[in-house]
PyMOL CGO cylinders between C-alpha atoms (Angstrom):
from pymol import cmd
from pymol.cgo import CYLINDER

trace = [
    CYLINDER, 87.13, 72.91, 68.29, 89.36, 74.45, 65.40, 0.3, 1, 1, 1, 1, 1, 1,
    CYLINDER, 89.36, 74.45, 65.40, 92.88, 74.81, 65.98, 0.3, 1, 1, 1, 1, 1, 1,
    CYLINDER, 92.88, 74.81, 65.98, 93.94, 78.81, 65.44, 0.3, 1, 1, 1, 1, 1, 1,
    CYLINDER, 93.94, 78.81, 65.44, 96.46, 79.21, 62.65, 0.3, 1, 1, 1, 1, 1, 1,
    CYLINDER, 96.46, 79.21, 62.65, 100.36, 80.04, 63.32, 0.3, 1, 1, 1, 1, 1, 1,
    CYLINDER, 100.36, 80.04, 63.32, 99.72, 83.43, 61.73, 0.3, 1, 1, 1, 1, 1, 1,
    CYLINDER, 99.72, 83.43, 61.73, 96.73, 84.34, 64.17, 0.3, 1, 1, 1, 1, 1, 1,
    CYLINDER, 96.73, 84.34, 64.17, 98.74, 83.16, 67.10, 0.3, 1, 1, 1, 1, 1, 1,
    CYLINDER, 98.74, 83.16, 67.10, 101.60, 85.46, 66.15, 0.3, 1, 1, 1, 1, 1, 1,
    CYLINDER, 101.60, 85.46, 66.15, 99.21, 88.52, 65.71, 0.3, 1, 1, 1, 1, 1, 1,
    CYLINDER, 99.21, 88.52, 65.71, 97.63, 87.87, 69.10, 0.3, 1, 1, 1, 1, 1, 1,
    CYLINDER, 97.63, 87.87, 69.10, 101.23, 87.68, 70.80, 0.3, 1, 1, 1, 1, 1, 1,
    CYLINDER, 101.23, 87.68, 70.80, 102.13, 90.48, 69.19, 0.3, 1, 1, 1, 1, 1, 1,
    CYLINDER, 102.13, 90.48, 69.19, 99.03, 92.46, 70.53, 0.3, 1, 1, 1, 1, 1, 1,
    CYLINDER, 99.03, 92.46, 70.53, 99.79, 90.90, 74.26, 0.3, 1, 1, 1, 1, 1, 1,
    CYLINDER, 99.79, 90.90, 74.26, 103.56, 92.28, 73.79, 0.3, 1, 1, 1, 1, 1, 1,
    CYLINDER, 103.56, 92.28, 73.79, 102.10, 95.88, 72.62, 0.3, 1, 1, 1, 1, 1, 1,
    CYLINDER, 102.10, 95.88, 72.62, 99.74, 95.64, 75.66, 0.3, 1, 1, 1, 1, 1, 1,
    CYLINDER, 99.74, 95.64, 75.66, 102.67, 94.94, 78.06, 0.3, 1, 1, 1, 1, 1, 1,
    CYLINDER, 102.67, 94.94, 78.06, 104.86, 97.74, 76.67, 0.3, 1, 1, 1, 1, 1, 1,
    CYLINDER, 104.86, 97.74, 76.67, 101.98, 100.08, 77.19, 0.3, 1, 1, 1, 1, 1, 1,
    CYLINDER, 101.98, 100.08, 77.19, 101.29, 99.27, 80.71, 0.3, 1, 1, 1, 1, 1, 1,
    CYLINDER, 101.29, 99.27, 80.71, 104.89, 99.52, 81.63, 0.3, 1, 1, 1, 1, 1, 1,
    CYLINDER, 104.89, 99.52, 81.63, 104.93, 103.04, 80.05, 0.3, 1, 1, 1, 1, 1, 1,
    CYLINDER, 104.93, 103.04, 80.05, 101.69, 104.05, 81.72, 0.3, 1, 1, 1, 1, 1, 1,
    CYLINDER, 101.69, 104.05, 81.72, 102.36, 102.52, 85.11, 0.3, 1, 1, 1, 1, 1, 1,
    CYLINDER, 102.36, 102.52, 85.11, 105.87, 102.45, 85.84, 0.3, 1, 1, 1, 1, 1, 1,
    CYLINDER, 105.87, 102.45, 85.84, 107.92, 105.50, 86.72, 0.3, 1, 1, 1, 1, 1, 1,
    CYLINDER, 107.92, 105.50, 86.72, 111.22, 104.13, 86.20, 0.3, 1, 1, 1, 1, 1, 1,
    CYLINDER, 111.22, 104.13, 86.20, 110.04, 103.18, 82.59, 0.3, 1, 1, 1, 1, 1, 1,
    CYLINDER, 110.04, 103.18, 82.59, 108.78, 106.83, 82.24, 0.3, 1, 1, 1, 1, 1, 1,
    CYLINDER, 108.78, 106.83, 82.24, 112.13, 108.06, 83.05, 0.3, 1, 1, 1, 1, 1, 1,
    CYLINDER, 112.13, 108.06, 83.05, 113.74, 105.88, 80.79, 0.3, 1, 1, 1, 1, 1, 1,
    CYLINDER, 113.74, 105.88, 80.79, 111.40, 106.61, 77.95, 0.3, 1, 1, 1, 1, 1, 1,
    CYLINDER, 111.40, 106.61, 77.95, 111.95, 110.43, 78.41, 0.3, 1, 1, 1, 1, 1, 1,
    CYLINDER, 111.95, 110.43, 78.41, 116.09, 109.85, 78.58, 0.3, 1, 1, 1, 1, 1, 1,
    CYLINDER, 116.09, 109.85, 78.58, 115.53, 107.46, 75.23, 0.3, 1, 1, 1, 1, 1, 1,
    CYLINDER, 115.53, 107.46, 75.23, 113.71, 110.81, 73.53, 0.3, 1, 1, 1, 1, 1, 1,
    CYLINDER, 113.71, 110.81, 73.53, 116.24, 113.00, 74.63, 0.3, 1, 1, 1, 1, 1, 1,
    CYLINDER, 116.24, 113.00, 74.63, 119.19, 111.06, 73.35, 0.3, 1, 1, 1, 1, 1, 1,
    CYLINDER, 119.19, 111.06, 73.35, 117.39, 110.47, 70.29, 0.3, 1, 1, 1, 1, 1, 1,
    CYLINDER, 117.39, 110.47, 70.29, 116.90, 114.33, 69.77, 0.3, 1, 1, 1, 1, 1, 1,
    CYLINDER, 116.90, 114.33, 69.77, 120.76, 114.69, 70.50, 0.3, 1, 1, 1, 1, 1, 1,
    CYLINDER, 120.76, 114.69, 70.50, 121.63, 111.95, 68.11, 0.3, 1, 1, 1, 1, 1, 1,
    CYLINDER, 121.63, 111.95, 68.11, 119.79, 113.75, 65.45, 0.3, 1, 1, 1, 1, 1, 1,
    CYLINDER, 119.79, 113.75, 65.45, 121.35, 117.41, 66.57, 0.3, 1, 1, 1, 1, 1, 1,
    CYLINDER, 121.35, 117.41, 66.57, 124.84, 116.01, 66.58, 0.3, 1, 1, 1, 1, 1, 1,
    CYLINDER, 124.84, 116.01, 66.58, 124.26, 113.75, 63.43, 0.3, 1, 1, 1, 1, 1, 1,
    CYLINDER, 124.26, 113.75, 63.43, 125.73, 110.75, 64.84, 0.3, 1, 1, 1, 1, 1, 1,
    CYLINDER, 125.73, 110.75, 64.84, 126.88, 107.90, 62.39, 0.3, 1, 1, 1, 1, 1, 1,
    CYLINDER, 126.88, 107.90, 62.39, 125.19, 104.80, 61.58, 0.3, 1, 1, 1, 1, 1, 1,
    CYLINDER, 125.19, 104.80, 61.58, 127.07, 102.69, 64.07, 0.3, 1, 1, 1, 1, 1, 1,
    CYLINDER, 127.07, 102.69, 64.07, 126.70, 105.32, 66.95, 0.3, 1, 1, 1, 1, 1, 1,
    CYLINDER, 126.70, 105.32, 66.95, 122.76, 105.00, 66.28, 0.3, 1, 1, 1, 1, 1, 1,
    CYLINDER, 122.76, 105.00, 66.28, 123.00, 101.20, 66.36, 0.3, 1, 1, 1, 1, 1, 1,
    CYLINDER, 123.00, 101.20, 66.36, 124.88, 101.22, 69.62, 0.3, 1, 1, 1, 1, 1, 1,
    CYLINDER, 124.88, 101.22, 69.62, 122.37, 103.84, 71.01, 0.3, 1, 1, 1, 1, 1, 1,
    CYLINDER, 122.37, 103.84, 71.01, 119.25, 102.09, 69.84, 0.3, 1, 1, 1, 1, 1, 1,
    CYLINDER, 119.25, 102.09, 69.84, 120.76, 98.64, 71.32, 0.3, 1, 1, 1, 1, 1, 1,
    CYLINDER, 120.76, 98.64, 71.32, 121.44, 100.63, 74.58, 0.3, 1, 1, 1, 1, 1, 1,
    CYLINDER, 121.44, 100.63, 74.58, 117.82, 101.84, 74.81, 0.3, 1, 1, 1, 1, 1, 1,
    CYLINDER, 117.82, 101.84, 74.81, 116.42, 98.49, 74.19, 0.3, 1, 1, 1, 1, 1, 1,
    CYLINDER, 116.42, 98.49, 74.19, 118.52, 96.86, 76.68, 0.3, 1, 1, 1, 1, 1, 1,
    CYLINDER, 118.52, 96.86, 76.68, 117.64, 99.06, 79.35, 0.3, 1, 1, 1, 1, 1, 1,
    CYLINDER, 117.64, 99.06, 79.35, 114.12, 99.05, 78.50, 0.3, 1, 1, 1, 1, 1, 1,
    CYLINDER, 114.12, 99.05, 78.50, 113.84, 95.36, 78.13, 0.3, 1, 1, 1, 1, 1, 1,
    CYLINDER, 113.84, 95.36, 78.13, 115.69, 94.78, 81.54, 0.3, 1, 1, 1, 1, 1, 1,
    CYLINDER, 115.69, 94.78, 81.54, 113.58, 97.44, 83.32, 0.3, 1, 1, 1, 1, 1, 1,
    CYLINDER, 113.58, 97.44, 83.32, 110.53, 95.56, 82.19, 0.3, 1, 1, 1, 1, 1, 1,
    CYLINDER, 110.53, 95.56, 82.19, 111.87, 92.24, 83.30, 0.3, 1, 1, 1, 1, 1, 1,
    CYLINDER, 111.87, 92.24, 83.30, 112.82, 93.74, 86.80, 0.3, 1, 1, 1, 1, 1, 1,
    CYLINDER, 112.82, 93.74, 86.80, 109.24, 95.06, 86.86, 0.3, 1, 1, 1, 1, 1, 1,
    CYLINDER, 109.24, 95.06, 86.86, 107.80, 91.79, 86.10, 0.3, 1, 1, 1, 1, 1, 1,
    CYLINDER, 107.80, 91.79, 86.10, 110.13, 90.16, 88.85, 0.3, 1, 1, 1, 1, 1, 1,
    CYLINDER, 110.13, 90.16, 88.85, 108.83, 92.75, 91.40, 0.3, 1, 1, 1, 1, 1, 1,
    CYLINDER, 108.83, 92.75, 91.40, 105.37, 92.28, 90.46, 0.3, 1, 1, 1, 1, 1, 1,
    CYLINDER, 105.37, 92.28, 90.46, 105.51, 88.46, 90.48, 0.3, 1, 1, 1, 1, 1, 1,
    CYLINDER, 105.51, 88.46, 90.48, 107.66, 88.43, 93.90, 0.3, 1, 1, 1, 1, 1, 1,
    CYLINDER, 107.66, 88.43, 93.90, 104.98, 90.69, 95.53, 0.3, 1, 1, 1, 1, 1, 1,
    CYLINDER, 104.98, 90.69, 95.53, 102.05, 88.56, 94.23, 0.3, 1, 1, 1, 1, 1, 1,
    CYLINDER, 102.05, 88.56, 94.23, 103.67, 85.25, 95.61, 0.3, 1, 1, 1, 1, 1, 1,
    CYLINDER, 103.67, 85.25, 95.61, 104.75, 86.65, 98.77, 0.3, 1, 1, 1, 1, 1, 1,
    CYLINDER, 104.75, 86.65, 98.77, 103.12, 90.01, 99.83, 0.3, 1, 1, 1, 1, 1, 1,
    CYLINDER, 103.12, 90.01, 99.83, 104.86, 90.18, 103.18, 0.3, 1, 1, 1, 1, 1, 1,
    CYLINDER, 104.86, 90.18, 103.18, 108.33, 90.89, 103.72, 0.3, 1, 1, 1, 1, 1, 1,
    CYLINDER, 108.33, 90.89, 103.72, 110.84, 88.16, 102.97, 0.3, 1, 1, 1, 1, 1, 1,
    CYLINDER, 110.84, 88.16, 102.97, 114.54, 87.85, 103.07, 0.3, 1, 1, 1, 1, 1, 1,
    CYLINDER, 114.54, 87.85, 103.07, 114.61, 85.52, 100.01, 0.3, 1, 1, 1, 1, 1, 1,
    CYLINDER, 114.61, 85.52, 100.01, 112.11, 87.64, 97.74, 0.3, 1, 1, 1, 1, 1, 1,
    CYLINDER, 112.11, 87.64, 97.74, 114.38, 90.74, 98.64, 0.3, 1, 1, 1, 1, 1, 1,
    CYLINDER, 114.38, 90.74, 98.64, 117.25, 88.75, 97.62, 0.3, 1, 1, 1, 1, 1, 1,
    CYLINDER, 117.25, 88.75, 97.62, 115.62, 88.24, 94.42, 0.3, 1, 1, 1, 1, 1, 1,
    CYLINDER, 115.62, 88.24, 94.42, 114.63, 91.59, 93.61, 0.3, 1, 1, 1, 1, 1, 1,
    CYLINDER, 114.63, 91.59, 93.61, 117.74, 92.98, 94.58, 0.3, 1, 1, 1, 1, 1, 1,
    CYLINDER, 117.74, 92.98, 94.58, 119.18, 90.89, 91.79, 0.3, 1, 1, 1, 1, 1, 1,
    CYLINDER, 119.18, 90.89, 91.79, 116.86, 92.05, 89.40, 0.3, 1, 1, 1, 1, 1, 1,
    CYLINDER, 116.86, 92.05, 89.40, 117.41, 95.81, 90.40, 0.3, 1, 1, 1, 1, 1, 1,
    CYLINDER, 117.41, 95.81, 90.40, 121.04, 95.24, 90.17, 0.3, 1, 1, 1, 1, 1, 1,
    CYLINDER, 121.04, 95.24, 90.17, 120.66, 93.89, 86.69, 0.3, 1, 1, 1, 1, 1, 1,
    CYLINDER, 120.66, 93.89, 86.69, 119.03, 97.14, 85.66, 0.3, 1, 1, 1, 1, 1, 1,
    CYLINDER, 119.03, 97.14, 85.66, 121.80, 99.16, 87.32, 0.3, 1, 1, 1, 1, 1, 1,
    CYLINDER, 121.80, 99.16, 87.32, 124.41, 97.32, 85.25, 0.3, 1, 1, 1, 1, 1, 1,
    CYLINDER, 124.41, 97.32, 85.25, 122.76, 97.89, 81.87, 0.3, 1, 1, 1, 1, 1, 1,
    CYLINDER, 122.76, 97.89, 81.87, 122.11, 101.62, 82.82, 0.3, 1, 1, 1, 1, 1, 1,
    CYLINDER, 122.11, 101.62, 82.82, 125.75, 102.10, 83.77, 0.3, 1, 1, 1, 1, 1, 1,
    CYLINDER, 125.75, 102.10, 83.77, 126.72, 100.56, 80.46, 0.3, 1, 1, 1, 1, 1, 1,
    CYLINDER, 126.72, 100.56, 80.46, 124.31, 102.57, 78.42, 0.3, 1, 1, 1, 1, 1, 1,
    CYLINDER, 124.31, 102.57, 78.42, 125.46, 105.61, 80.32, 0.3, 1, 1, 1, 1, 1, 1,
    CYLINDER, 125.46, 105.61, 80.32, 128.86, 104.82, 79.11, 0.3, 1, 1, 1, 1, 1, 1,
    CYLINDER, 128.86, 104.82, 79.11, 127.86, 104.34, 75.43, 0.3, 1, 1, 1, 1, 1, 1,
    CYLINDER, 127.86, 104.34, 75.43, 126.15, 107.48, 75.62, 0.3, 1, 1, 1, 1, 1, 1,
    CYLINDER, 126.15, 107.48, 75.62, 129.28, 109.34, 76.93, 0.3, 1, 1, 1, 1, 1, 1,
    CYLINDER, 129.28, 109.34, 76.93, 131.54, 107.89, 74.16, 0.3, 1, 1, 1, 1, 1, 1,
    CYLINDER, 131.54, 107.89, 74.16, 129.15, 109.02, 71.62, 0.3, 1, 1, 1, 1, 1, 1,
    CYLINDER, 129.15, 109.02, 71.62, 128.53, 112.53, 72.63, 0.3, 1, 1, 1, 1, 1, 1,
    CYLINDER, 128.53, 112.53, 72.63, 131.40, 113.88, 74.91, 0.3, 1, 1, 1, 1, 1, 1,
    CYLINDER, 131.40, 113.88, 74.91, 133.85, 114.09, 71.87, 0.3, 1, 1, 1, 1, 1, 1,
    CYLINDER, 133.85, 114.09, 71.87, 130.94, 116.15, 69.98, 0.3, 1, 1, 1, 1, 1, 1,
    CYLINDER, 130.94, 116.15, 69.98, 130.32, 118.48, 72.74, 0.3, 1, 1, 1, 1, 1, 1,
    CYLINDER, 130.32, 118.48, 72.74, 133.85, 119.19, 73.59, 0.3, 1, 1, 1, 1, 1, 1,
]
cmd.load_cgo(trace, "trace")
């Protein structure tokens, strides 16, 4: 059996990643909310004509929140698969994962406030 090329493997990996991102957006309510907020804040960025640096910070905040939200979803799904019944140890793991989402979401909200409050007031 012939070994696939490096490029072919990378293209397949991108396909799997795109599939995962689409699955997240289609199936997870929290991701849908985050994507809606991202679109709203993108529109606000154009409306308020934010600087390049502000765009970079805003995009980084979006990516961080969505990425950690995706990892949280993966931890929850894996935990439920491994232990379908309630388990304190699994609950602890899931709480930590959710806490990570909360921390980056708070940081993203603060970034948004720093960017937009001076423009609004």
